[in-house]
DODOKOL-190357 format. One line per 3 residues: number of its first residue (from 1); for each residue x, y, z of N, C-alpha, C. Coordinates in steps of 0.02 Angstrom, whole numbers, plus 50000, padded with zeros to 5 digits. Example, Ala and Ser with C-alpha at 12.3 -4.5 7.8 and 13.67 -1.06 7.14 Angstrom:
1 = 50660,49716,50390,50615,49775,50390,50660,49835,50390 ~ 50642,49888,50354,50684,49947,50357,50645,50002,50394
% end
This chain:
1 = 54983,56041,53199,54968,56112,53208,54931,56122,53274 ~ 54956,56166,53316,54924,56180,53380,54881,56242,53374 ~ 54817,56236,53389,54772,56292,53386,54789,56342,53441
4 = 54772,56405,53428,54785,56457,53477,54748,56444,53543 ~ 54687,56419,53537,54649,56406,53598,54681,56350,53640 ~ 54713,56301,53606,54749,56248,53643,54809,56277,53679
7 = 54844,56324,53648,54900,56356,53681,54877,56394,53743 ~ 54821,56431,53735,54795,56469,53791,54773,56423,53848 ~ 54742,56366,53829,54719,56319,53880,54779,56288,53917
10 = 54831,56272,53880,54891,56244,53912,54924,56294,53958 ~ 54924,56358,53937,54952,56411,53980,54912,56418,54044 ~ 54846,56414,54037,54803,56420,54096,54815,56362,54144
13 = 54823,56301,54116,54835,56243,54158,54902,56249,54194 ~ 54951,56279,54161,55016,56289,54194,55009,56339,54251 ~ 54968,56390,54242,54956,56439,54296,54922,56404,54354
16 = 54871,56363,54339,54837,56325,54392,54885,56280,54429 ~ 54927,56244,54391,54975,56199,54422,55023,56237,54467 ~ 55045,56297,54444,55090,56337,54484,55058,56360,54549
19 = 54994,56379,54547,54960,56402,54607,54950,56344,54656 ~ 54935,56285,54629,54926,56227,54673,54991,56210,54708 ~ 55046,56209,54670,55111,56194,54700,55131,56247,54751
22 = 55111,56309,54738,55127,56363,54784,55094,56352,54852 ~ 55033,56325,54851,54995,56314,54914,54994,56241,54935 ~ 55036,56199,54903,55032,56128,54917,55046,56111,54989
25 = 55092,56147,55019,55108,56133,55090,55046,56143,55133 ~ 55007,56195,55118,54946,56206,55157,54895,56151,55144 ~ 54890,56128,55081,54844,56074,55066,54864,56010,55101
28 = 54930,55997,55103,54954,55936,55136,54936,55935,55210 ~ 54939,55994,55242,54928,55998,55314,54855,56003,55333 ~ 54810,56006,55285,54739,56010,55300,54702,55952,55268
31 = 54642,55941,55289,54603,55884,55263,54551,55904,55213 ~ 54554,55966,55187,54500,55990,55144,54496,55953,55077 ~ 54552,55923,55055,54551,55889,54990,54521,55820,54993
34 = 54522,55789,55052,54501,55719,55058,54428,55711,55039 ~ 54386,55758,55061,54315,55754,55046,54298,55770,54974 ~ 54346,55797,54937,54335,55816,54867,54362,55765,54819
37 = 54383,55708,54844,54416,55659,54803,54364,55616,54766 ~ 54374,55608,54701,54334,55562,54662,54373,55499,54648 ~ 54353,55462,54597,54388,55400,54581,54457,55414,54554
40 = 54462,55460,54505,54527,55474,54474,54545,55548,54477 ~ 54499,55590,54502,54510,55662,54504,54500,55688,54574 ~ 54527,55748,54586,54515,55782,54649,54502,55855,54634
43 = 54452,55885,54668,54435,55954,54658,54473,55997,54708 ~ 54507,56049,54682,54547,56092,54725,54520,56163,54718 ~ 54500,56196,54773,54476,56265,54769,54534,56314,54763
46 = 54531,56358,54713,54584,56407,54703,54554,56477,54701 ~ 54552,56512,54758,54521,56579,54759,54563,56632,54725 ~ 54627,56618,54709,54670,56670,54682,54664,56677,54607
49 = 54633,56628,54573,54632,56628,54500,54563,56648,54474 ~ 54562,56694,54427,54500,56714,54395,54492,56675,54330 ~ 54432,56649,54318,54419,56612,54257,54421,56660,54198
52 = 54457,56644,54144,54458,56688,54085,54387,56698,54058 ~ 54372,56761,54043,54305,56777,54017,54308,56840,53976 ~ 54257,56850,53934,54252,56910,53894,54228,56968,53938
55 = 54257,57027,53929,54237,57086,53966,54215,57138,53914 ~ 54155,57163,53922,54128,57213,53876,54145,57283,53902 ~ 54168,57326,53857,54186,57394,53877,54125,57434,53896
58 = 54135,57482,53941,54080,57525,53963,54078,57588,53921 ~ 54019,57605,53901,54011,57667,53862,54015,57727,53910 ~ 54022,57786,53881,54026,57847,53921,53957,57865,53947
61 = 53936,57829,53996,53870,57842,54026,53878,57845,54101 ~ 53846,57890,54134,53853,57898,54206,53787,57886,54240 ~ 53786,57893,54306,53725,57885,54344,53706,57813,54353
64 = 53647,57804,54381,53621,57737,54396,53557,57727,54356 ~ 53551,57672,54322,53492,57660,54282,53493,57708,54222 ~ 53446,57753,54218,53443,57802,54165,53448,57871,54195
67 = 53482,57915,54163,53491,57983,54189,53555,57989,54229 ~ 53571,58050,54248,53633,58062,54283,53631,58044,54356 ~ 53572,58044,54386,53566,58030,54458,53586,58091,54498
70 = 53582,58085,54563,53600,58141,54607,53631,58114,54670 ~ 53675,58154,54700,53708,58133,54761,53656,58124,54816 ~ 53659,58066,54851,53614,58054,54907,53549,58020,54887
73 = 53541,58004,54823,53480,57970,54801,53477,57900,54831 ~ 53421,57884,54863,53411,57818,54893,53394,57768,54838 ~ 53432,57716,54833,53421,57666,54780,53377,57609,54804
76 = 53369,57600,54867,53330,57544,54893,53359,57521,54959 ~ 53332,57469,54988,53357,57444,55052,53431,57426,55047 ~ 53470,57449,55093,53541,57435,55091,53570,57439,55160
79 = 53633,57462,55166,53666,57465,55230,53643,57525,55269 ~ 53638,57518,55332,53621,57573,55377,53672,57576,55432 ~ 53667,57627,55476,53716,57635,55529,53716,57576,55577
82 = 53660,57544,55584,53655,57489,55631,53680,57423,55604 ~ 53702,57423,55542,53725,57360,55512,53691,57349,55446 ~ 53713,57299,55409,53684,57286,55343,53618,57250,55349
85 = 53569,57273,55309,53504,57241,55309,53487,57220,55238 ~ 53450,57165,55232,53428,57142,55167,53486,57116,55126 ~ 53474,57114,55060,53525,57086,55016,53583,57135,55008
88 = 53643,57109,55004,53702,57151,54995,53710,57171,54922 ~ 53751,57222,54911,53763,57245,54842,53837,57245,54824 ~ 53878,57207,54864,53949,57204,54851,53968,57136,54821
91 = 54015,57138,54777,54038,57075,54746,54077,57034,54797 ~ 54067,56970,54795,54103,56925,54840,54159,56890,54803 ~ 54206,56863,54841,54260,56825,54810,54234,56756,54792
94 = 54246,56735,54731,54221,56670,54707,54279,56621,54703 ~ 54265,56560,54723,54315,56507,54720,54310,56470,54654 ~ 54367,56459,54624,54371,56418,54564,54392,56348,54584
97 = 54350,56298,54569,54368,56229,54584,54396,56197,54521 ~ 54456,56172,54527,54491,56142,54470,54498,56067,54483 ~ 54480,56027,54434,54487,55954,54440,54557,55934,54417
100 = 54594,55902,54462,54662,55881,54447,54666,55805,54452 ~ 54693,55772,54402,54702,55699,54408,54748,55682,54466 ~ 54732,55628,54501,54772,55609,54559,54845,55595,54540
103 = 54856,55569,54480,54925,55558,54457,54963,55624,54453 ~ 54929,55676,54428,54962,55741,54423,54975,55770,54492 ~ 54928,55759,54538,54938,55782,54607,54997,55746,54639
106 = 55005,55682,54624,55062,55644,54650,55128,55671,54622 ~ 55128,55690,54558,55188,55720,54529,55207,55785,54565 ~ 55156,55826,54580,55169,55888,54616,55196,55873,54686
109 = 55168,55822,54718,55192,55803,54784,55266,55783,54781 ~ 55283,55743,54731,55352,55721,54724,55399,55778,54710 ~ 55377,55827,54669,55419,55885,54654,55427,55929,54716
112 = 55373,55939,54752,55375,55983,54811,55419,55954,54866 ~ 55412,55888,54879,55450,55856,54932,55516,55826,54908 ~ 55529,55833,54842,55590,55804,54813,55594,55729,54827
115 = 55538,55695,54815,55536,55623,54828,55565,55585,54769 ~ 55607,55536,54782,55634,55495,54727,55581,55446,54702 ~ 55584,55429,54639,55537,55380,54611,55550,55312,54642
118 = 55497,55273,54649,55502,55207,54679,55519,55156,54625 ~ 55566,55113,54638,55582,55058,54593,55549,54994,54620 ~ 55492,54973,54591,55456,54915,54617,55499,54852,54615
121 = 55489,54810,54664,55522,54745,54664,55469,54691,54655 ~ 55489,54635,54627,55443,54578,54620,55387,54591,54572 ~ 55351,54540,54556,55293,54544,54512,55238,54501,54540
124 = 55177,54526,54535,55121,54486,54558,55105,54433,54506 ~ 55074,54377,54527,55058,54323,54481,55009,54344,54427 ~ 54961,54387,54445,54912,54409,54396,54946,54456,54347
127 = 54935,54444,54283,54966,54485,54231,54911,54517,54189 ~ 54928,54574,54159,54880,54608,54117,54894,54591,54044 ~ 54843,54593,54002,54849,54577,53932,54855,54641,53891
130 = 54901,54642,53845,54912,54701,53803,54914,54681,53730 ~ 54875,54716,53688,54872,54700,53617,54921,54744,53578 ~ 54957,54712,53530,55002,54749,53487,54987,54730,53414
133 = 54986,54781,53370,54976,54767,53299,55042,54744,53269 ~ 55041,54684,53240,55104,54653,53219,55107,54637,53145 ~ 55051,54642,53107,55054,54623,53036,54992,54643,52998
136 = 54988,54618,52936,54932,54633,52891,54902,54568,52868 ~ 54834,54567,52864,54798,54507,52843,54746,54525,52790 ~ 54725,54475,52752,54672,54485,52703,54603,54483,52735
139 = 54600,54464,52798,54535,54457,52831,54536,54494,52898 ~ 54479,54521,52916,54474,54555,52979,54413,54600,52981 ~ 54399,54631,53038,54342,54677,53044,54357,54743,53008
142 = 54304,54776,52987,54311,54839,52950,54344,54892,52994 ~ 54335,54888,53058,54365,54938,53103,54441,54936,53102 ~ 54470,54879,53080,54543,54872,53078,54570,54874,53006
145 = 54529,54897,52959,54553,54900,52890,54611,54949,52884 ~ 54664,54928,52850,54723,54969,52840,54712,55009,52775 ~ 54702,55074,52781,54683,55115,52724,54738,55116,52671
148 = 54799,55128,52692,54853,55135,52643,54866,55071,52605 ~ 54869,55014,52641,54881,54951,52607,54823,54932,52561 ~ 54761,54947,52583,54703,54934,52540,54705,54976,52477
151 = 54725,55040,52484,54730,55084,52426,54783,55059,52376 ~ 54840,55037,52402,54893,55012,52358,54870,54950,52320 ~ 54836,54904,52354,54812,54844,52321,54760,54860,52268
154 = 54716,54908,52282,54665,54929,52234,54698,54961,52173 ~ 54749,55003,52185,54784,55036,52130,54821,54985,52087 ~ 54854,54938,52118,54890,54887,52079,54841,54846,52037
157 = 54784,54827,52065,54736,54788,52027,54708,54828,51968 ~ 54695,54894,51980,54667,54935,51926,54717,54943,51869 ~ 54780,54953,51885,54831,54960,51833,54841,54893,51797
160 = 54840,54839,51834,54851,54773,51805,54795,54754,51757 ~ 54735,54772,51774,54676,54754,51732,54660,54806,51681 ~ 54695,54864,51680,54684,54916,51631,54623,54959,51644
163 = 54596,54958,51703,54536,54998,51719,54554,55066,51749 ~ 54619,55078,51761,54638,55142,51792,54639,55196,51738 ~ 54608,55254,51752,54605,55310,51706,54635,55371,51738
166 = 54685,55402,51702,54718,55462,51729,54670,55521,51733 ~ 54623,55525,51684,54578,55582,51685,54523,55575,51738 ~ 54514,55514,51762,54463,55504,51814,54489,55450,51863
169 = 54537,55468,51906,54571,55418,51948,54529,55398,52009 ~ 54474,55364,51996,54430,55341,52050,54446,55268,52064 ~ 54461,55253,52125,54477,55185,52144,54424,55159,52193
172 = 54395,55103,52176,54344,55072,52219,54370,55003,52238 ~ 54387,54993,52303,54414,54928,52322,54361,54874,52321 ~ 54381,54815,52303,54337,54757,52307,54363,54712,52363
175 = 54329,54658,52375,54345,54617,52433,54417,54593,52434 ~ 54444,54574,52375,54511,54546,52374,54565,54600,52384 ~ 54547,54665,52378,54595,54719,52388,54605,54737,52462
178 = 54556,54722,52502,54557,54747,52570,54610,54712,52613 ~ 54644,54753,52654,54694,54728,52700,54677,54752,52771 ~ 54693,54710,52819,54674,54725,52889,54734,54716,52935
181 = 54734,54757,52986,54786,54750,53037,54773,54686,53077 ~ 54826,54653,53095,54821,54596,53141,54857,54613,53205 ~ 54835,54583,53259,54864,54598,53324,54884,54535,53361
184 = 54925,54545,53411,54947,54490,53453,54942,54511,53525 ~ 54913,54469,53566,54906,54484,53637,54968,54459,53674 ~ 54996,54503,53713,55054,54484,53754,55038,54497,53827
187 = 55063,54454,53870,55051,54459,53941,55105,54501,53974 ~ 55083,54554,54009,55129,54599,54041,55125,54591,54116 ~ 55180,54574,54150,55179,54569,54223,55159,54637,54252
190 = 55120,54635,54305,55093,54696,54335,55118,54703,54407 ~ 55156,54756,54420,55182,54766,54487,55128,54795,54532 ~ 55115,54761,54587,55064,54783,54634,55095,54796,54702
193 = 55058,54833,54742,55081,54849,54809,55027,54834,54860 ~ 55049,54814,54919,55004,54804,54976,55024,54854,55029 ~ 54975,54893,55053,54986,54941,55107,54949,54916,55169
196 = 54984,54909,55223,54953,54887,55286,54960,54944,55336 ~ 54904,54973,55354,54903,55026,55405,54887,54996,55473 ~ 54925,55016,55523,54911,54997,55592,54905,55060,55635
199 = 54856,55061,55679,54847,55120,55721,54825,55101,55791 ~ 54855,55135,55839,54836,55129,55909,54770,55165,55920 ~ 54719,55131,55946,54654,55162,55959,54638,55162,56033
202 = 54690,55160,56075,54678,55162,56147,54654,55232,56167 ~ 54637,55240,56230,54607,55302,56253,54650,55363,56243 ~ 54715,55355,56239,54760,55413,56232,54762,55440,56161
205 = 54734,55405,56112,54732,55428,56043,54665,55461,56030 ~ 54663,55528,56028,54601,55564,56019,54585,55577,55946 ~ 54532,55617,55935,54509,55632,55868,54560,55672,55828
208 = 54595,55717,55862,54646,55757,55827,54702,55713,55801 ~ 54723,55664,55841,54776,55619,55819,54753,55576,55760 ~ 54691,55554,55761,54665,55513,55707,54656,55554,55643
211 = 54639,55618,55650,54634,55660,55591,54702,55669,55557 ~ 54754,55674,55597,54822,55678,55569,54838,55615,55530 ~ 54821,55557,55558,54834,55493,55524,54794,55490,55459
214 = 54732,55513,55460,54689,55510,55401,54718,55554,55345 ~ 54740,55614,55362,54768,55659,55311,54832,55630,55282 ~ 54876,55607,55326,54940,55582,55302,54931,55519,55259
217 = 54886,55476,55277,54875,55415,55238,54847,55431,55169 ~ 54808,55485,55163,54783,55506,55097,54841,55521,55049 ~ 54890,55558,55073,54947,55576,55031,54992,55516,55018
220 = 54999,55472,55067,55037,55411,55057,55005,55368,55003 ~ 54939,55360,55007,54902,55321,54957,54912,55351,54888 ~ 54906,55418,54883,54912,55453,54818,54980,55440,54787
223 = 55033,55443,54827,55100,55433,54801,55112,55361,54778 ~ 55090,55313,54819,55102,55242,54802,55059,55220,54743 ~ 54997,55245,54738,54955,55228,54680,54985,55256,54615
226 = 55024,55308,54621,55056,55337,54562,55109,55290,54533 ~ 55137,55246,54575,55192,55202,54555,55170,55130,54541 ~ 55110,55111,54562,55089,55041,54555,55022,55037,54520
229 = 55015,54986,54477,54952,54976,54442,54896,54957,54489 ~ 54911,54917,54539,54860,54896,54587,54885,54905,54658 ~ 54842,54931,54701,54860,54940,54771,54806,54908,54815
232 = 54828,54863,54858,54783,54830,54904,54796,54859,54974 ~ 54744,54885,55007,54753,54919,55071,54717,54880,55126 ~ 54752,54867,55180,54724,54832,55238,54732,54877,55300
235 = 54685,54869,55347,54685,54912,55407,54683,54869,55470 ~ 54728,54886,55516,54731,54851,55581,54728,54902,55637 ~ 54683,54892,55685,54681,54934,55744,54701,54892,55804
238 = 54727,54925,55855,54747,54888,55914,54743,54931,55977 ~ 54728,54899,56031,54740,54926,56098,54780,54872,56133 ~ 54748,54835,56179,54783,54777,56207,54780,54718,56160
241 = 54731,54719,56113,54725,54667,56061,54722,54700,55993 ~ 54733,54661,55941,54733,54688,55873,54681,54651,55831 ~ 54651,54687,55784,54603,54656,55738,54602,54695,55673
244 = 54586,54660,55619,54580,54693,55554,54510,54722,55546 ~ 54505,54782,55519,54442,54817,55511,54439,54849,55441 ~ 54381,54878,55425,54376,54915,55362,54399,54987,55373
247 = 54400,55025,55319,54428,55092,55321,54388,55137,55368 ~ 54322,55134,55365,54279,55177,55406,54291,55164,55480 ~ 54294,55101,55498,54306,55083,55568,54376,55105,55590
250 = 54424,55100,55545,54493,55117,55562,54499,55189,55586 ~ 54464,55235,55552,54472,55306,55568,54422,55332,55621 ~ 54374,55291,55640,54323,55316,55685,54312,55272,55747
253 = 54361,55231,55763,54356,55189,55822,54398,55218,55878 ~ 54369,55221,55938,54407,55242,55996,54390,55197,56054 ~ 54440,55168,56083,54429,55123,56140,54470,55148,56200
256 = 54459,55118,56256,54490,55143,56317,54538,55093,56349 ~ 54555,55041,56312,54599,54990,56341,54671,55011,56342 ~ 54714,54966,56363,54786,54978,56364,54816,54971,56295
259 = 54882,54974,56291,54917,54972,56227,54969,54917,56226 ~ 54958,54868,56182,55006,54814,56172,55022,54813,56097 ~ 55076,54846,56079,55092,54857,56008,55110,54791,55973
262 = 55140,54744,56009,55161,54682,55977,55102,54644,55947 ~ 55041,54653,55975,54982,54620,55948,54970,54640,55875 ~ 54980,54705,55859,54971,54729,55791,55024,54702,55745
265 = 55087,54699,55768,55141,54674,55727,55133,54599,55711 ~ 55107,54562,55759,55095,54491,55747,55041,54481,55693 ~ 54988,54520,55698,54934,54514,55648,54959,54536,55580
268 = 54999,54589,55577,55027,54613,55514,55071,54559,55483 ~ 55114,54528,55523,55157,54475,55498,55117,54416,55472 ~ 55061,54400,55505,55019,54344,55483,54985,54360,55417
271 = 54962,54422,55408,54931,54442,55345,54980,54435,55287 ~ 55042,54459,55298,55092,54455,55246,55108,54383,55228 ~ 55116,54342,55279,55133,54272,55268,55079,54235,55229
274 = 55016,54250,55244,54960,54213,55214,54939,54240,55146 ~ 54946,54306,55134,54916,54335,55074,54963,54375,55029 ~ 55021,54393,55054,55064,54437,55015,55136,54410,55012
277 = 55149,54361,54969,55218,54336,54962,55265,54393,54941 ~ 55320,54403,54976,55364,54459,54962,55394,54460,54892 ~ 55401,54401,54860,55430,54399,54793,55379,54419,54740
280 = 55316,54428,54760,55264,54446,54713,55232,54513,54728 ~ 55243,54538,54789,55211,54600,54811,55263,54649,54837 ~ 55249,54714,54825,55286,54768,54857,55246,54788,54919
283 = 55274,54776,54977,55236,54782,55040,55259,54842,55079 ~ 55211,54883,55100,55224,54942,55141,55182,54938,55204 ~ 55213,54945,55262,55176,54945,55324,55188,55011,55361
286 = 55133,55039,55385,55135,55103,55421,55101,55094,55489 ~ 55134,55115,55541,55107,55110,55608,55105,55179,55639 ~ 55047,55197,55668,55038,55262,55700,55017,55251,55772
289 = 55050,55286,55817,55035,55279,55888,55060,55341,55924 ~ 55040,55349,55988,55067,55404,56027,55129,55383,56066 ~ 55153,55322,56054,55216,55299,56083,55211,55273,56153
292 = 55151,55258,56175,55142,55235,56245,55128,55160,56245 ~ 55181,55119,56249,55173,55047,56252,55169,55025,56326 ~ 55138,54967,56338,55122,54951,56407,55182,54928,56447
295 = 55234,54901,56413,55293,54879,56451,55354,54878,56407 ~ 55411,54882,56437,55474,54878,56400,55483,54809,56370 ~ 55456,54758,56403,55461,54690,56377,55424,54683,56311
298 = 55366,54716,56305,55329,54712,56243,55365,54751,56188 ~ 55397,54805,56206,55437,54842,56157,55493,54799,56129 ~ 55526,54761,56172,55578,54716,56149,55550,54662,56103
301 = 55489,54639,56118,55457,54590,56075,55441,54621,56007 ~ 55421,54684,56007,55407,54719,55944,55470,54723,55901 ~ 55526,54739,55932,55589,54743,55895,55607,54675,55866
304 = 55597,54622,55904,55611,54555,55880,55566,54537,55821 ~ 55502,54555,55825,55456,54541,55770,55476,54580,55707 ~ 55497,54641,55716,55518,54681,55659,55579,54649,55625
307 = 55628,54632,55663,55690,54605,55635,55681,54537,55602 ~ 55641,54494,55632,55636,54425,55608,55580,54415,55557 ~ 55524,54450,55564,55466,54434,55523,55445,54490,55476
310 = 55449,54552,55497,55422,54606,55455,55474,54635,55408 ~ 55530,54658,55434,55579,54693,55392,55606,54649,55334 ~ 55617,54584,55343,55641,54544,55286,55590,54538,55230
313 = 55527,54557,55243,55474,54546,55193,55447,54611,55162 ~ 55460,54668,55192,55428,54730,55168,55478,54774,55131 ~ 55452,54815,55086,55493,54867,55055,55512,54920,55107
316 = 55463,54936,55150,55473,54990,55197,55427,54982,55257 ~ 55454,54993,55316,55414,54996,55377,55420,55067,55405 ~ 55362,55099,55415,55362,55168,55439,55324,55172,55505
319 = 55354,55207,55553,55321,55219,55616,55313,55294,55626 ~ 55251,55316,55633,55237,55387,55645,55209,55396,55715 ~ 55245,55435,55755,55223,55447,55824,55186,55513,55827
322 = 55120,55509,55838,55077,55567,55840,55077,55595,55911 ~ 55094,55659,55917,55098,55690,55983,55030,55689,56018 ~ 55031,55668,56081,54970,55664,56120,54986,55687,56192
325 = 54941,55725,56223,54954,55746,56292,54954,55689,56342 ~ 54931,55630,56320,54926,55572,56366,54980,55520,56353 ~ 55016,55524,56297,55065,55473,56281,55135,55491,56305
328 = 55174,55441,56321,55243,55454,56345,55291,55465,56288 ~ 55278,55437,56229,55322,55445,56172,55385,55403,56175 ~ 55388,55355,56220,55450,55317,56230,55462,55268,56173
331 = 55410,55244,56140,55419,55193,56089,55463,55217,56031 ~ 55455,55280,56012,55497,55308,55958,55570,55309,55979 ~ 55583,55327,56042,55651,55329,56067,55683,55259,56064
334 = 55644,55209,56084,55669,55141,56085,55684,55115,56014 ~ 55638,55128,55968,55649,55106,55899,55709,55141,55868 ~ 55716,55204,55883,55771,55243,55854,55839,55217,55878
337 = 55841,55194,55939,55904,55168,55967,55929,55106,55932 ~ 55882,55062,55912,55903,54996,55885,55895,54990,55810 ~ 55855,55034,55778,55840,55025,55706,55856,55086,55664
340 = 55889,55135,55691,55900,55197,55654,55944,55188,55592 ~ 55986,55137,55590,56031,55127,55533,56003,55079,55480 ~ 55942,55055,55491,55911,55009,55443,55874,55048,55389
343 = 55894,55040,55326,55863,55077,55270,55790,55059,55260 ~ 55769,55002,55286,55700,54981,55277,55653,55013,55328 ~ 55680,55051,55375,55641,55081,55429,55642,55157,55422
346 = 55583,55188,55427,55578,55261,55427,55538,55281,55489 ~ 55566,55325,55529,55534,55347,55591,55520,55421,55587 ~ 55463,55441,55616,55444,55512,55612,55404,55532,55673
349 = 55416,55592,55697,55378,55621,55752,55332,55675,55724 ~ 55267,55667,55736,55217,55712,55708,55184,55751,55765 ~ 55206,55812,55776,55181,55850,55833,55111,55877,55822
352 = 55096,55897,55760,55030,55923,55743,55021,55918,55668 ~ 54968,55949,55641,54955,55944,55569,55011,55974,55527 ~ 55044,56025,55553,55099,56054,55516,55157,56005,55509
355 = 55160,55955,55552,55214,55906,55548,55202,55852,55496 ~ 55143,55850,55465,55127,55800,55414,55174,55807,55355 ~ 55188,55869,55335,55231,55883,55278,55298,55848,55284
358 = 55332,55859,55340,55398,55829,55351,55393,55753,55360 ~ 55339,55731,55392,55330,55659,55404,55325,55621,55338 ~ 55287,55648,55290,55281,55615,55225,55350,55611,55191
361 = 55388,55664,55198,55455,55664,55169,55500,55613,55203 ~ 55493,55606,55270,55532,55556,55306,55514,55485,55282 ~ 55449,55473,55271,55427,55406,55252,55444,55389,55180
364 = 55430,55434,55134,55433,55418,55063,55497,55442,55029 ~ 55540,55475,55066,55600,55504,55036,55656,55455,55022 ~ 55645,55391,55036,55698,55341,55024,55692,55305,54958
367 = 55635,55315,54924,55626,55284,54859,55621,55209,54860 ~ 55599,55180,54916,55594,55108,54920,55525,55083,54902
% end
């Protein structure tokens, strides 16, 4: 039986979900949700929705306070010709913050962008334990007592011993009547994913470009965590050299050196070889740059690294070229010429924050 209040609550949640989906494109292109993220929930401000509440009818009474009042009566400090002074007397628009599970947000993202579900490959060595109730025993903890089986045993004993009375059918189980559920632990393989982010931090990558990367990676993380039980994330930054860093350093480092992209690809390949066997991990690598590599020779080395070491091991390699007034953008052109037909490669040009929407679709729309 579904209570009326449960129906109303479900209806309200559907309204909230509809409003979020309606504005999801704006949320995707802005970073306002990232700071509101908790462990499993995210708070979304919805100014268009009013919280259901009781409204009391107004009686037929006029004026202000008591009495009818008069036109022009001064009520107290308020607005004057020179501007508003003191406290205002107008109602303001209130924001309703709704907590949405990240899994539900990922579902909305998939529906909005028409993203196919990911079919994980491989299994990690670590497995999770799952308990299943498989039988009945005479012994066990009281918390697992099987009520129906205990009742039947008590009834059979009472009838067998002649103590059962139709006029007073009270059954009191004794120790030998009690039955308990038994369980069996089974090991369930757990599909995990490794995400390796690489970003150019040379002088041509400014704060605006890094903010775009930060926003896009939030949605990428949300989608991949929806499909995998465990997600391991690694961060690599590079200019002329590459090094692994933590998340905070990844998004807030800016250096002024040159750009040698192959250094990042070599480090990424080494991480995969040492820590993420492809038959046990679903591996995703994302590289963000303004497309300004230091030489054509290094670009050719990058292509060779991709073909021989990275692409055979990853589910997907994604390159996002963030528009910069200082970058040439040639790297995207070069990759597109030689790798455009490879299903394991997704390329995207991100001109500004509005381009994040399409870029996510370019990256995740292959269902790999």
